[in-house]
N, C-alpha and C positions, 0 to 999 in steps of 0.2 A: 531162520526166517526165510521164507521163500521169496523169490524175485517179485511175485505179485504183491505180497505183503509189503515189501520194500517200496514198491512203486506207490502203493496206497498211502503209506506213511509219508512219503515225500510229497504226494499230492495234498495230503491234509496239512502239512507244514506250509506249502505254497498257498493254499486257501487261507490259512491263518494270517500269513504275511500280507496277502492281498487285502484281506478284511482290515487288518491293522492299518495299512497304508491308506485305504479308502476312508476309514474313520478319521484319520489325521487330516486328510485332504478336505473332508467335509467341515472340520473344525477350523480350517484356515479362513473361512468366510471371506473369500476374495470378492464376491459380489458386493458385499457391504463396503469394502474399500473402494471399489470402482464407483459405487454410488456417491461415496464421500468425495472422491476426487472430482467427479463431474459437478457436484454441488459447489465445491470450492472454486472450480474453474468458472462456473457460472457467476459466483459471487465476485470473482476478480473482474470478469467482463463487465458486470453491472457497476462495480466501483469505478473502473476506468471510464465507463460511459458517463457516469455522474460527475466525475472529475472534469472530463472534457466539457460537459454542459456548463458546469460551474465556471470554468475558465472563460468560456465564450460569453456567458452572462456578465462576468466581472472583468472583462479584458482591460478596461480602463483603469482598474484598481490593482492589477498585478504588479508587484514590485519585488525587488530583492530585499533582503534583510537590511542592507546598508544604503538603500536609495529609495526615493519616493516614486510613486506610480505616476502615470501620465496625467491623471486627473488632478493630483496634488501639485504637480509641476506646473500645470496650466494655470491653476488658481494662484500659485506663487508668482507666476509671470504677470498675471493681471495686477496683483497687489504691488509688485515691484514698481509698476507705473504710478502707483498711488503713494509711494514713499514720500515722506515730507522732504522738501528740498533743503530745509534748514534743520540742523541737529539741535540738541538740547542746549548747547553752548552758543547758539546763534550763528554758527559758521555753516558753510555749505556742507551738506551731507556727503560723507565719503562712502566708498564701497563697503567698508566695515560697518559704518553707521546703518546703511541700508540692510545689510545682512542681519544685524542685531534687531532692527525693526521687524524684519520678516520672521525671525525666530520668535519674537514676541507675538506676532500675528497668529502663530500656530495654535495658541490658546485663546487669544483675544478675539479673533475673527471666527464667528460661529460657523460660517460656511466652510472655511478652511479646516476648522476643528472637526466638523462632521465628515469631511472628505478623508481626513487622517484617521478618524475612527473607522470608517468604512474600509480603508486600506488595511488597517490592523486586523479587522474582522476577516477580510479576504485572505490575508497571510495566515491567520489561524485556521481558516477553512482549508487552505492548501496543505498545511501541515497535517491536519486531520486526515485528509485524503491520502497523504504519503504514508502515515502510520497504518491506516486501514489496509492499504495495498501491501505494505510490508508484512503485516500480520497474516493476510490471506496467502501471500507467497510462502511464508514460513509453514503454514498449515499444508499447503500443496507439497512442499519439499518433504515434510514429515510423512505424509501419506505415501509419496513416491518411495521414500526410504523403506517403509513397511512393505510396500509392494515388491521392492527389490529383494528384501529378506524372504518374503513368502515365495517368490519365484525361485530363489536358491533352495528353499526347503522342498518345493515341488520337484525341482530337478534332482535333488538328492533322493527323494522318495521314488522317483521314476526309474532310478537305476536298479538293475537286477542284482540281487544279493544271493 
């Protein structure tokens, strides 16, 4: 084989290798991944905005799982002033009698019951926002992991062999 034929054979092999790598790179579809990432980041931003708006609109009803919100506490304070001064035994109401009466008012007093229902709904709404945000964050992490993998594949294919 002459030197010219050798060079032609090498060039044909290089062309085949470049075409093979080019085909693989096209199939990696990185544009689609970028679009998905941007979409999820937009979804995350919208979700956080909606959560913030929800918190502002319901700020008086935000509570922890173990405590009442400000609206309920305010109504309980009003009702505390209405506690009967005499208990069922005819004696002066004690602090524990008043607490028992207030616990009973949570269901007996329609206004307080409505505030407690609203507080529960707001807590459920906050949990819903938390779950949505976590799910979107997981999707973003998954897309980023795929992008890192494809980046490694591209780096591998870009090396000369």
